[in-house]
MARDOVO-625576 format. One line per 5 residues: their letters; for each residue x, y, z of N, C-alpha, C, O, CB. Coordinates in nm, 2 decimals, padded with zeros to 4 digits, always signed. Each point is the difference from the previous one (the first is absolute). Glycine has a CB too. Layout:
BEGIN
a	X Y Z X Y Z X Y Z X Y Z X Y Z ~ ...
// end
This chain:
BEGIN
mgpev	+01.98 -01.83 -00.26 -00.10 +00.07 +00.04 +00.01 +00.05 +00.13 +00.04 -00.08 +00.09 -00.14 -00.03 -00.23 ~ +00.06 +00.25 +00.18 +00.03 +00.06 +00.12 -00.08 -00.08 +00.09 -00.06 -00.09 -00.05 +00.10 +00.31 -00.04 ~ -00.04 -00.20 +00.27 -00.07 -00.06 +00.07 -00.12 +00.10 +00.00 -00.10 -00.03 +00.08 +00.30 -00.10 +00.04 ~ -00.22 +00.23 -00.17 -00.14 +00.07 +00.00 -00.06 +00.00 -00.09 -00.12 +00.04 +00.01 +00.17 +00.08 +00.10 ~ -00.02 -00.15 -00.23 -00.11 -00.07 -00.12 -00.01 -00.11 +00.06 -00.10 +00.02 +00.06 +00.16 +00.06 -00.29
safva	-00.01 -00.22 +00.26 +00.01 -00.09 -00.01 -00.17 +00.01 +00.13 -00.11 -00.05 -00.01 +00.44 -00.04 -00.11 ~ -00.28 +00.15 +00.20 -00.13 +00.01 +00.13 -00.14 +00.05 -00.07 -00.12 -00.04 +00.02 +00.29 +00.13 +00.19 ~ -00.12 +00.00 -00.30 -00.14 +00.05 -00.05 -00.05 -00.11 -00.07 -00.10 -00.05 +00.04 +00.14 +00.29 -00.07 ~ +00.02 -00.29 -00.10 -00.08 -00.07 -00.11 -00.03 -00.13 +00.11 -00.09 -00.08 -00.04 +00.23 +00.16 -00.24 ~ -00.09 -00.11 +00.41 -00.06 -00.11 +00.07 -00.12 +00.02 +00.07 -00.06 -00.08 +00.05 +00.26 +00.00 -00.03
sgplp	-00.23 +00.23 -00.02 -00.15 +00.04 +00.10 -00.10 -00.03 -00.17 -00.12 +00.04 -00.01 +00.21 +00.23 +00.28 ~ -00.03 -00.31 -00.34 -00.14 -00.01 -00.12 +00.00 +00.15 -00.08 +00.08 +00.10 +00.01 -00.27 -00.26 +00.16 ~ +00.06 +00.12 -00.25 -00.08 +00.14 -00.02 -00.02 +00.16 +00.06 -00.07 +00.02 +00.09 -00.01 -00.23 -00.14 ~ +00.12 +00.27 +00.01 -00.08 +00.16 +00.08 -00.11 -00.08 +00.03 -00.06 -00.09 -00.05 +00.12 +00.35 -00.10 ~ -00.08 -00.21 +00.24 -00.19 +00.01 +00.08 -00.10 +00.09 -00.09 +00.06 +00.09 -00.07 +00.04 -00.08 +00.34
gqede	-00.22 -00.03 -00.28 -00.05 +00.09 -00.07 -00.09 +00.13 +00.06 -00.01 -00.02 +00.12 +00.02 -00.19 -00.25 ~ -00.06 +00.32 +00.09 -00.09 +00.07 +00.07 -00.08 +00.00 +00.12 -00.01 +00.08 +00.09 +00.03 -00.08 -00.26 ~ -00.09 -00.15 +00.14 -00.10 -00.06 +00.06 +00.06 -00.06 +00.17 -00.07 -00.02 +00.10 -00.05 -00.04 -00.38 ~ +00.30 +00.04 +00.26 +00.05 -00.06 +00.07 +00.00 +00.11 +00.16 -00.02 +00.12 +00.00 +00.16 -00.29 -00.23 ~ -00.11 +00.08 +00.36 +00.04 +00.09 +00.10 +00.14 +00.13 -00.01 +00.12 -00.03 -00.02 -00.24 -00.19 +00.14
edeid	+00.07 +00.30 -00.12 +00.13 +00.15 +00.03 +00.11 -00.06 +00.01 +00.08 -00.01 -00.09 -00.19 +00.16 +00.23 ~ +00.13 -00.19 +00.02 +00.14 -00.07 +00.04 +00.03 -00.09 -00.07 +00.11 -00.04 +00.05 -00.13 +00.07 +00.15 ~ +00.00 -00.10 -00.31 +00.06 -00.07 -00.09 +00.04 +00.12 -00.11 +00.12 +00.01 -00.04 -00.26 -00.25 +00.09 ~ +00.08 +00.29 -00.09 +00.03 +00.07 -00.11 +00.12 +00.12 +00.04 +00.10 +00.03 -00.07 -00.37 -00.08 -00.01 ~ +00.24 +00.09 +00.20 +00.10 +00.08 +00.06 +00.16 -00.10 +00.05 +00.11 +00.05 +00.00 -00.35 +00.12 +00.09
rralq	+00.21 -00.28 -00.07 +00.12 -00.11 -00.01 +00.06 -00.01 -00.10 +00.12 +00.02 +00.00 -00.20 -00.14 +00.12 ~ +00.02 +00.07 -00.24 +00.08 +00.00 -00.11 +00.03 +00.13 -00.06 +00.10 +00.01 -00.08 -00.18 -00.22 +00.05 ~ +00.03 +00.30 +00.05 +00.02 +00.12 -00.08 +00.17 +00.05 +00.08 +00.10 +00.07 -00.05 -00.43 +00.03 -00.01 ~ +00.30 -00.18 +00.20 +00.21 +00.06 +00.04 +00.09 -00.09 -00.05 +00.12 +00.02 -00.02 -00.14 +00.06 +00.27 ~ -00.06 -00.20 -00.29 +00.12 -00.13 -00.04 +00.03 +00.09 -00.14 +00.11 +00.03 -00.03 -00.20 -00.34 +00.14
leaip	+00.01 +00.33 -00.16 +00.08 +00.09 -00.15 +00.05 +00.10 +00.04 +00.09 +00.02 -00.08 -00.22 -00.06 -00.09 ~ +00.14 +00.14 +00.27 +00.08 +00.13 +00.01 +00.12 -00.05 +00.07 +00.08 +00.08 +00.04 -00.29 +00.10 -00.02 ~ +00.25 -00.35 +00.02 +00.11 -00.04 +00.07 +00.10 -00.04 -00.15 +00.12 +00.01 -00.01 -00.26 -00.11 +00.28 ~ +00.03 +00.04 -00.37 +00.12 -00.04 -00.09 +00.11 +00.11 -00.05 -00.04 +00.11 -00.03 -00.13 -00.30 -00.05 ~ +00.30 +00.16 +00.07 +00.06 +00.08 -00.04 +00.01 -00.02 -00.16 -00.01 -00.11 -00.06 +00.12 +00.14 +00.30
rplsl	-00.10 +00.13 -00.29 +00.09 +00.05 -00.16 +00.11 +00.02 -00.02 +00.09 +00.05 +00.07 -00.23 +00.05 -00.12 ~ +00.14 -00.16 -00.10 -00.08 -00.04 -00.09 -00.01 -00.17 +00.02 +00.08 -00.08 +00.06 -00.02 +00.29 -00.21 ~ -00.19 -00.25 +00.08 -00.01 -00.20 +00.03 +00.09 -00.02 -00.14 +00.02 +00.06 -00.10 -00.34 -00.15 +00.22 ~ +00.37 -00.07 -00.06 +00.02 -00.02 -00.14 -00.08 -00.08 -00.08 -00.10 -00.04 +00.06 +00.28 +00.08 +00.01 ~ -00.19 -00.09 -00.22 -00.08 -00.09 -00.05 -00.05 -00.08 +00.04 -00.12 +00.00 -00.02 +00.18 +00.04 -00.09
aeaka	-00.02 -00.12 +00.16 -00.04 -00.08 +00.10 -00.13 +00.02 +00.14 -00.11 -00.06 +00.03 +00.36 +00.03 -00.12 ~ -00.21 +00.07 +00.11 -00.09 +00.10 +00.11 -00.07 +00.10 -00.07 -00.06 +00.08 +00.08 +00.22 -00.10 +00.10 ~ -00.17 +00.05 -00.27 -00.07 +00.08 -00.05 -00.15 -00.14 -00.10 -00.12 +00.04 -00.02 +00.40 +00.21 +00.02 ~ -00.25 -00.36 -00.04 -00.03 -00.10 -00.04 -00.11 +00.00 +00.12 -00.12 +00.02 -00.01 +00.35 -00.11 -00.12 ~ -00.15 +00.05 +00.24 -00.13 -00.06 +00.11 -00.06 +00.07 +00.07 -00.08 -00.05 +00.08 +00.16 -00.11 -00.06
lagcf	-00.05 +00.29 -00.01 -00.11 +00.11 +00.05 -00.14 +00.04 -00.13 -00.11 +00.05 +00.01 +00.35 +00.07 +00.16 ~ -00.17 -00.17 -00.29 -00.12 -00.01 -00.10 -00.13 -00.07 +00.03 -00.11 +00.03 -00.03 +00.28 -00.04 -00.11 ~ -00.11 -00.11 +00.23 -00.09 -00.08 -00.01 -00.10 +00.00 +00.12 -00.08 -00.09 +00.03 +00.24 -00.03 -00.17 ~ -00.13 +00.26 +00.21 -00.06 +00.01 +00.13 -00.14 +00.11 +00.01 -00.07 +00.04 +00.09 +00.33 -00.09 +00.00 ~ -00.26 +00.06 -00.19 -00.11 +00.10 -00.01 -00.14 -00.04 +00.05 -00.01 -00.13 +00.01 +00.13 +00.21 -00.19
gpddc	-00.24 -00.02 +00.23 -00.12 -00.04 +00.08 -00.07 +00.01 -00.10 +00.04 +00.00 -00.11 -00.03 +00.05 +00.33 ~ -00.17 -00.02 -00.16 -00.13 +00.00 -00.08 +00.01 +00.15 -00.04 -00.07 +00.01 -00.10 -00.09 -00.20 +00.22 ~ +00.23 +00.31 -00.07 -00.03 +00.14 -00.04 +00.10 +00.07 +00.01 +00.12 -00.04 -00.03 -00.32 +00.04 +00.09 ~ +00.19 +00.10 -00.02 +00.14 +00.09 +00.02 +00.04 -00.01 +00.12 +00.12 +00.04 +00.03 -00.17 +00.12 -00.17 ~ -00.04 -00.21 +00.24 +00.03 +00.00 +00.15 +00.01 +00.14 +00.07 +00.09 +00.03 +00.08 +00.05 -00.24 -00.12
ygpaw	-00.20 +00.27 +00.02 +00.02 +00.18 +00.03 +00.09 +00.04 -00.02 +00.04 +00.09 +00.07 -00.13 -00.06 +00.08 ~ +00.21 -00.08 -00.28 +00.16 +00.07 -00.03 +00.07 -00.09 -00.01 +00.04 -00.01 -00.11 -00.03 +00.19 +00.21 ~ +00.03 -00.29 +00.02 +00.12 -00.08 -00.03 -00.01 -00.08 -00.08 +00.09 -00.08 +00.00 -00.03 +00.09 +00.18 ~ -00.19 -00.01 -00.31 +00.02 -00.07 -00.10 +00.11 +00.08 -00.12 +00.08 -00.04 -00.08 -00.32 -00.07 +00.14 ~ +00.19 +00.23 -00.02 +00.11 +00.13 -00.10 +00.12 +00.01 +00.05 +00.09 -00.01 -00.08 -00.26 +00.17 +00.02
tmahl	+00.20 -00.15 +00.18 +00.12 -00.03 +00.09 +00.06 -00.12 -00.04 +00.12 +00.02 -00.04 -00.22 +00.08 +00.24 ~ +00.07 -00.22 -00.22 +00.08 -00.11 -00.07 +00.02 +00.04 -00.14 +00.11 -00.01 -00.06 -00.21 -00.18 +00.21 ~ +00.02 +00.23 -00.19 +00.06 +00.00 -00.19 +00.10 +00.08 +00.03 +00.10 -00.03 -00.07 -00.31 +00.03 -00.10 ~ +00.22 +00.09 +00.24 +00.11 +00.07 -00.04 +00.12 -00.01 +00.04 +00.10 +00.06 -00.05 -00.23 +00.06 +00.03 ~ +00.13 -00.22 +00.15 +00.10 -00.04 +00.02 +00.07 -00.10 -00.11 +00.12 -00.01 -00.03 -00.20 +00.07 +00.25
ietap	-00.03 -00.13 -00.28 +00.03 -00.10 -00.09 +00.07 +00.09 -00.15 +00.07 -00.05 -00.09 -00.30 -00.13 +00.22 ~ +00.20 +00.32 -00.09 +00.05 +00.06 -00.11 +00.18 -00.02 +00.03 +00.08 -00.04 -00.08 -00.32 +00.22 +00.04 ~ +00.26 -00.14 +00.18 +00.19 -00.01 +00.00 +00.09 -00.07 -00.05 +00.12 +00.02 -00.01 -00.15 +00.02 +00.15 ~ -00.08 -00.19 -00.18 +00.06 -00.09 -00.08 +00.09 +00.05 -00.13 -00.04 +00.10 -00.07 -00.15 -00.23 +00.15 ~ +00.31 +00.06 -00.11 +00.06 +00.01 -00.17 -00.05 -00.03 -00.06 +00.06 -00.05 -00.09 +00.09 +00.02 +00.10
gpvyt	-00.29 +00.01 -00.02 -00.05 -00.06 -00.14 -00.16 -00.05 +00.01 -00.04 -00.05 +00.11 +00.30 -00.04 -00.16 ~ -00.34 +00.09 -00.06 -00.13 -00.02 +00.01 -00.02 -00.15 +00.03 +00.06 -00.10 -00.02 -00.10 +00.29 -00.12 ~ -00.09 -00.17 +00.20 +00.01 -00.17 +00.09 -00.14 -00.05 -00.10 -00.09 +00.09 -00.02 +00.18 -00.03 +00.37 ~ -00.11 -00.16 -00.39 -00.10 -00.04 -00.07 -00.14 -00.06 +00.10 +00.03 -00.09 +00.08 +00.17 +00.06 -00.27 ~ -00.33 +00.06 +00.18 -00.12 -00.05 +00.10 -00.05 -00.01 -00.13 +00.04 +00.07 -00.10 -00.09 +00.03 +00.36
pepap	-00.06 -00.22 -00.23 -00.08 +00.00 -00.11 -00.13 +00.10 +00.01 -00.01 +00.07 +00.10 +00.10 -00.30 -00.12 ~ -00.15 +00.24 -00.06 -00.14 +00.10 +00.03 -00.09 -00.04 +00.05 -00.05 -00.11 -00.03 +00.08 +00.20 -00.12 ~ -00.09 +00.03 +00.26 -00.10 -00.07 +00.10 -00.12 -00.02 -00.07 -00.01 +00.06 -00.10 +00.10 +00.05 +00.30 ~ -00.20 -00.19 -00.17 -00.11 -00.02 -00.04 -00.07 +00.17 +00.03 +00.04 +00.08 +00.10 -00.04 -00.40 -00.06 ~ -00.10 +00.34 -00.14 -00.07 +00.12 -00.06 -00.09 +00.07 +00.08 -00.03 +00.11 -00.01 +00.05 -00.22 -00.18
eagah	-00.07 +00.01 +00.30 -00.05 +00.04 +00.17 +00.12 +00.01 +00.11 +00.00 -00.01 +00.12 -00.22 -00.13 -00.17 ~ +00.28 +00.15 -00.01 +00.16 +00.02 +00.13 +00.01 +00.11 +00.07 +00.08 +00.03 +00.10 +00.08 -00.13 -00.25 ~ -00.25 +00.18 +00.10 -00.03 +00.14 +00.04 +00.16 +00.08 +00.01 +00.06 +00.03 -00.11 -00.32 -00.12 +00.27 ~ +00.31 +00.10 -00.05 +00.08 +00.11 +00.02 +00.13 -00.08 -00.05 +00.08 +00.06 -00.08 -00.21 +00.08 +00.29 ~ +00.14 -00.26 -00.18 +00.11 -00.09 -00.10 +00.04 +00.04 -00.12 +00.11 +00.02 -00.04 -00.19 -00.20 +00.13
arirg	-00.06 +00.20 -00.19 +00.02 +00.03 -00.12 +00.03 +00.16 -00.01 +00.04 +00.05 -00.11 -00.20 -00.26 +00.04 ~ +00.15 +00.27 +00.14 +00.04 +00.15 +00.01 +00.14 +00.01 +00.03 +00.05 +00.08 -00.08 -00.26 -00.01 +00.15 ~ +00.28 -00.12 +00.01 +00.14 -00.02 +00.08 +00.10 -00.04 -00.09 +00.11 +00.04 -00.01 -00.22 -00.10 +00.22 ~ +00.04 -00.05 -00.28 +00.09 -00.06 -00.08 +00.01 +00.10 -00.14 +00.10 +00.01 -00.08 -00.14 -00.26 +00.20 ~ -00.07 +00.31 -00.15 -00.04 +00.11 -00.16 +00.09 +00.06 +00.06 +00.09 -00.02 -00.08 -00.34 +00.05 -00.03
wavaa	+00.30 +00.04 +00.22 +00.07 +00.08 +00.04 +00.17 +00.00 +00.00 +00.09 +00.08 -00.03 -00.31 -00.07 +00.13 ~ +00.24 -00.19 -00.04 +00.11 -00.06 -00.05 +00.06 -00.02 -00.13 +00.12 +00.00 -00.01 -00.18 -00.07 +00.17 ~ -00.04 +00.04 -00.26 +00.04 -00.05 -00.09 +00.04 +00.19 -00.12 +00.06 +00.01 -00.10 -00.22 -00.34 +00.18 ~ +00.09 +00.41 +00.00 +00.03 +00.11 -00.11 +00.10 +00.08 +00.04 +00.05 +00.10 -00.06 -00.27 -00.10 -00.01 ~ +00.26 -00.06 +00.22 +00.11 +00.09 +00.02 +00.16 -00.12 +00.04 +00.08 +00.02 +00.09 -00.30 +00.23 +00.03
glvae	+00.19 -00.39 -00.24 +00.10 -00.05 -00.02 +00.08 -00.07 +00.10 +00.12 -00.03 +00.01 -00.14 +00.17 -00.15 ~ -00.13 -00.17 +00.24 +00.11 -00.08 +00.15 -00.07 -00.12 -00.03 +00.03 -00.10 +00.06 +00.02 +00.28 +00.18 ~ -00.16 -00.20 -00.33 -00.02 -00.17 -00.02 -00.04 -00.02 -00.18 -00.06 +00.07 -00.08 -00.08 -00.12 +00.38 ~ +00.21 -00.08 -00.31 +00.01 -00.01 -00.19 -00.16 -00.05 +00.02 -00.06 -00.03 +00.11 +00.38 -00.07 -00.24 ~ -00.38 +00.10 -00.03 -00.11 -00.04 +00.00 -00.03 -00.14 -00.02 -00.09 -00.07 +00.04 +00.07 +00.29 -00.09
apgpg	+00.13 -00.25 -00.02 +00.06 -00.14 -00.02 +00.08 -00.06 +00.03 +00.09 +00.08 +00.03 -00.16 -00.05 -00.14 ~ +00.12 -00.14 +00.13 +00.15 -00.08 -00.02 +00.05 +00.04 -00.11 -00.07 +00.04 -00.09 +00.02 -00.23 +00.18 ~ +00.17 +00.18 -00.10 +00.02 -00.01 -00.13 +00.19 +00.02 +00.03 +00.05 -00.01 +00.11 -00.35 +00.11 -00.24 ~ +00.38 -00.08 +00.02 +00.17 -00.07 +00.02 +00.06 +00.11 +00.01 +00.12 -00.01 +00.00 -00.11 -00.18 -00.15 ~ -00.09 +00.33 +00.18 +00.10 +00.11 +00.07 -00.11 +00.02 +00.15 -00.03 +00.11 +00.03 +00.15 +00.06 -00.29
tpggg	-00.14 -00.22 +00.29 -00.12 +00.03 +00.14 +00.06 -00.08 +00.08 +00.02 -00.12 -00.03 -00.27 +00.15 -00.07 ~ +00.31 +00.02 +00.23 +00.11 -00.03 +00.11 -00.12 -00.13 +00.07 -00.12 +00.04 +00.01 +00.30 +00.25 +00.03 ~ -00.16 -00.36 -00.02 -00.09 -00.11 +00.06 -00.12 -00.01 -00.04 -00.11 -00.02 +00.06 +00.22 +00.02 +00.11 ~ -00.07 +00.02 -00.30 -00.13 -00.06 -00.11 -00.07 -00.14 +00.04 +00.08 -00.08 +00.05 +00.05 +00.18 -00.26 ~ -00.27 -00.13 +00.20 -00.06 -00.14 +00.02 -00.01 -00.04 +00.16 -00.01 -00.12 +00.04 +00.11 +00.05 -00.30
dgggf	-00.09 +00.18 +00.35 +00.04 -00.07 +00.14 -00.13 -00.04 +00.07 +00.00 -00.04 +00.11 +00.21 +00.18 -00.09 ~ -00.33 -00.13 -00.12 -00.12 -00.06 +00.07 -00.03 +00.11 +00.13 -00.12 +00.02 +00.03 +00.18 -00.30 -00.10 ~ +00.01 +00.33 +00.12 -00.08 +00.10 +00.15 -00.05 +00.11 -00.04 -00.01 +00.02 -00.12 +00.16 -00.08 +00.29 ~ -00.18 +00.15 -00.08 -00.05 +00.13 -00.03 -00.14 +00.01 +00.06 -00.05 -00.06 +00.09 +00.20 +00.08 -00.30 ~ -00.19 +00.04 +00.16 -00.16 +00.09 +00.01 -00.11 -00.11 +00.01 -00.06 -00.03 -00.10 +00.12 +00.25 -00.06
pa	-00.09 -00.27 +00.29 -00.11 -00.10 -00.05 -00.11 +00.07 -00.04 -00.02 +00.12 +00.00 +00.08 -00.30 +00.15 ~ -00.15 +00.03 -00.22 -00.10 +00.06 -00.05 -00.12 +00.00 +00.03 -00.08 +00.07 -00.07 +00.20 -00.10 -00.05
// end
């Protein structure tokens, strides 16, 4: 895994819209520094970093970044009250970025990581 992805993952989930603007900006810059395309392992690591909402855009940036990986990444379905998580995951499933369920043809299936509930 590249150092940029490792640093992003070590910083934890994306902040929410209620967090400080400086922190949201810092995390957005971290995302922009990640080289594309991602490996499947990097995509799986980033899929576990979604925060409580779309973070004024960086969550969508991260979803598009994950899309550069060579295959879908299984993530468990978020709780119905997850709001932006559910919308982002729905988009990701429709785009083929995220598998709806782990299975024999799903790279990385059953990893247990992904969008927090």
